[in-house]
C-alpha positions in Angstrom: -36.6 -11.0 12.6 -37.8 -7.9 11.1 -36.0 -5.8 8.5 -35.6 -2.7 7.3 -36.1 -2.0 4.1 -35.0 0.8 1.3 -31.3 1.8 1.1 -30.2 0.6 4.6 -31.1 -3.3 4.4 -30.4 -5.2 8.2 -29.6 -8.3 7.7 -28.6 -9.2 11.0 -28.9 -12.9 12.0 -28.5 -14.0 8.4 -26.0 -16.7 7.7 -24.0 -16.0 4.4 -21.7 -17.8 2.3 -19.7 -15.9 -0.4 -17.4 -17.6 -2.6 -14.2 -17.0 -4.3 -14.2 -13.7 -2.1 -10.9 -12.6 -1.3 -10.4 -10.1 -3.8 -12.6 -7.9 -6.6 -16.1 -8.4 -6.6 -16.4 -11.2 -3.7 -14.8 -8.9 -1.1 -16.6 -6.1 -2.0 -20.4 -8.0 -1.8 -18.6 -9.9 1.7 -18.1 -6.3 2.9 -22.0 -4.8 2.3 -23.4 -7.8 4.0 -21.1 -7.9 6.5 -21.7 -4.1 6.8 -25.5 -5.1 6.8 -25.1 -6.9 9.8 -25.2 -10.6 8.1 -22.4 -13.3 9.5 -20.3 -13.7 6.7 -17.5 -16.3 5.4 -15.7 -16.2 3.2 -13.5 -18.0 0.6 -10.1 -18.2 -1.3 -8.5 -21.2 -3.2 -5.8 -21.8 -0.8 -4.8 -20.7 2.6 -2.5 -17.7 3.2 -1.7 -13.9 4.2 -4.4 -12.8 1.5 -7.4 -14.6 2.4 -6.3 -13.4 6.1 -6.2 -10.2 5.4 -9.3 -10.2 3.2 -11.1 -12.2 6.3 -10.8 -8.9 8.6 -11.2 -6.3 5.7 -14.4 -7.7 4.9 -16.0 -8.2 8.5 -16.4 -12.1 7.9 -16.5 -14.4 11.1 -14.1 -17.0 9.1 -12.2 -17.7 5.7 -12.6 -20.9 4.4 -9.9 -22.0 1.9 -11.3 -24.7 -0.5 -10.5 -24.9 -4.2 -13.9 -25.3 -5.5 -12.8 -27.2 -8.8 -11.8 -30.1 -6.7 -14.6 -31.7 -5.7 -13.6 -33.0 -2.0 -13.0 -29.1 -1.7 -16.3 -28.2 -2.6 -17.4 -30.9 0.5 -15.1 -29.5 2.5 -16.1 -26.4 2.2 -19.4 -27.3 2.9 -18.7 -28.8 6.0 -16.4 -25.6 7.6 -19.5 -23.5 6.6 -21.9 -24.9 7.7 -20.3 -26.1 11.1 -19.0 -22.3 11.6 -22.4 -20.4 10.3 -25.3 -23.2 11.6 -26.7 -22.9 7.9 -26.5 -20.6 5.2 -29.7 -18.3 4.6 -27.3 -16.4 2.1 -25.6 -18.3 -0.5 -23.2 -16.0 -3.1 -21.8 -17.8 -6.1 -18.7 -15.5 -7.0 -16.0 -18.3 -8.1 -14.9 -18.7 -11.2 -12.6 -19.4 -13.9 -11.9 -17.4 -17.0 -9.1 -19.1 -19.4 -8.5 -17.5 -22.7 -8.1 -19.3 -26.2 -9.1 -18.5 -29.9 -13.0 -20.2 -30.5 -11.4 -23.7 -31.8 -7.9 -23.8 -29.3 -9.5 -25.0 -26.3 -8.5 -28.5 -25.0 -10.2 -31.1 -23.1 -8.0 -30.0 -19.5 -9.3 -26.0 -20.0 -12.8 -27.6 -20.6 -13.5 -29.2 -18.0 -11.3 -27.0 -15.6 -13.8 -24.2 -16.1 -17.0 -26.4 -16.5 -16.4 -27.9 -13.0 -15.7 -24.4 -11.2 -18.4 -22.3 -13.0 -21.0 -24.4 -13.4 -20.8 -28.5 -11.4 -19.1 -27.0 -7.9 -21.7 -23.9 -7.9 -24.8 -26.6 -8.5 -22.8 -28.6 -5.4 -23.4 -25.8 -3.7 -26.8 -25.3 -4.2 -27.6 -28.8 -3.7 -25.8 -28.5 -0.1 -27.2 -25.5 1.0 -30.7 -24.2 -0.7 -32.8 -27.2 0.3 -32.6 -26.6 3.9 -33.6 -22.7 3.2 -36.7 -24.1 1.9 -37.8 -25.6 4.8 -37.1 -22.8 6.9 -38.8 -20.4 4.7 -36.1 -17.8 3.8 -33.7 -18.3 1.9 -31.3 -16.2 -1.3 -29.4 -17.6 -3.7 -27.3 -14.8 -6.1 -24.7 -16.0 -8.2 -22.6 -14.0 -10.8 -22.8 -14.4 -13.6 -21.4 -12.3 -16.6 -22.0 -10.1 -19.6 -21.1 -12.6 -21.5 -23.9 -14.5 -21.6 -25.5 -12.3 -23.9 -22.6 -10.4 -25.3 -19.5 -13.5 -25.6 -16.0 -12.6 -25.6 -14.2 -14.2 -28.5 -11.8 -15.8 -26.7 -13.3 -16.9 -24.0 -15.9 -19.4 -25.5 -16.0 -21.7 -22.3 -16.3 -19.6 -19.9 -19.3 -17.6 -21.8 -21.1 -21.1 -22.2 -20.5 -21.7 -18.4 -22.1 -18.4 -17.6 -25.1 -19.1 -20.2 -25.7 -22.7 -18.2 -24.9 -21.2 -14.6 -27.9 -18.3 -15.4 -30.4 -21.3 -16.9 -29.8 -23.4 -13.7 -30.4 -20.5 -11.8 -33.9 -19.6 -13.4 -34.5 -23.1 -13.0 -34.2 -23.5 -9.4 -36.2 -20.3 -8.9 -39.2 -22.0 -10.0 -39.0 -25.0 -8.0 -38.6 -22.8 -4.5 -40.1 -19.6 -5.1 -43.4 -20.5 -3.2 -41.4 -21.4 -0.2 -39.3 -18.2 0.7 -36.2 -18.3 -1.4 -35.3 -16.1 -4.2 -32.8 -16.8 -6.8 -31.1 -14.1 -9.2 -28.0 -13.4 -11.4 -26.1 -10.9 -11.1 -24.3 -10.3 -14.0 -21.1 -7.2 -14.0 -19.7 -6.3 -17.6 -16.5 -4.5 -17.5 -15.2 -4.2 -13.8 -12.2 -3.1 -13.0 -10.8 -5.6 -10.9 -7.5 -7.3 -10.7 -8.4 -10.1 -12.9 -9.0 -7.1 -15.4 -6.1 -4.7 -14.8 -3.7 -6.1 -17.3 -6.0 -6.1 -20.2 -7.4 -2.8 -19.2 -3.6 -1.3 -19.0 -3.6 -1.7 -22.5 -5.1 1.9 -23.7 -6.3 0.7 -27.3 -7.9 -2.3 -25.5 -9.6 0.2 -22.4 -10.8 2.3 -25.1 -12.4 0.0 -27.1 -14.2 -1.4 -24.0 -15.1 2.3 -22.9 -16.9 2.4 -26.7 -19.2 -0.4 -25.9 -20.9 0.6 -22.3 -22.6 3.8 -22.9 -22.5 4.8 -19.3 -19.2 5.6 -20.5 -17.0 4.3 -17.7 -15.9 1.0 -16.1 -18.0 -0.2 -13.3 -16.3 -0.8 -9.8 -16.8 -3.7 -7.1 -18.9 -1.6 -5.1 -21.3 -1.2 -7.8 -21.8 -5.1 -7.6 -21.9 -5.0 -4.1 -24.8 -2.8 -3.2 -26.6 -4.9 -6.2 -26.2 -7.7 -4.3 -27.1 -6.3 -1.1 -30.6 -5.0 -2.5 -31.0 -8.9 -3.7 -30.1 -10.1 -0.2 -32.7 -8.0 1.3 -36.4 -7.9 2.2 -36.6 -5.0 -0.4 -36.1 -7.8 -3.0 -38.6 -10.5 -1.4 -40.5 -10.2 -4.5 -37.5 -10.5 -7.4 -36.5 -14.4 -8.3 -35.4 -16.4 -11.1 -34.5 -12.5 -13.1 -30.7 -11.5 -14.5 -29.6 -8.3 -12.9 -26.9 -6.6 -15.4 -24.4 -4.4 -13.2 -22.8 -3.1 -17.2 -23.4 0.6 -17.4 -25.8 -0.5 -20.4 -23.0 -3.1 -22.0 -25.5 -5.5 -22.8 -27.6 -3.5 -25.0 
């Protein structure tokens, strides 16, 4: 398969799974990769109109309902995506759980929920798909991290820790498979205007405080992240691996 480089990558024939992709950054990435010619499966925690609508909007071939905080549903997602696509060439790990508490207030259940989805489930998906990428001599692993890897939020200690652990895991795997045509990178968004953040950003004082920390002077959009994901999925990024790209308007500085 040949692939264009530059601003218009051609992903025709590439098979893609994007987790947590019925809205926000996930659906924007799915839409971008599908628009470049890839066959895309998307995922949401439960079936329903939102998943069906997202599937149509993203141009996906299948929407798979699976709650990835449950190990048995991770296995079901692996089976369904494998059957629909015949294998996965590009794996985008976007599904995540973010819970807020004072740093000393997290109970065991909250810790387990966030750790299970944000790290353990992602590891199981990597185990399921990345070894086959290496055998075929091509693959892209794109994990969605967070600005909190380097600028932790005081009420999201567990979420921030899980994203830092995910970054470490991806970097470790990148070393193992770099010689087999597989790149592994983290895309770390900053403050992005998504449904998850809508309520918090509706508070003018909070929004102003967030904007004051962003050198670019604006919130990001899901499309800002999708364009970077498209680059990482493309042949143009064939020599980029084991790194974290912050899509944050300079917020990490």
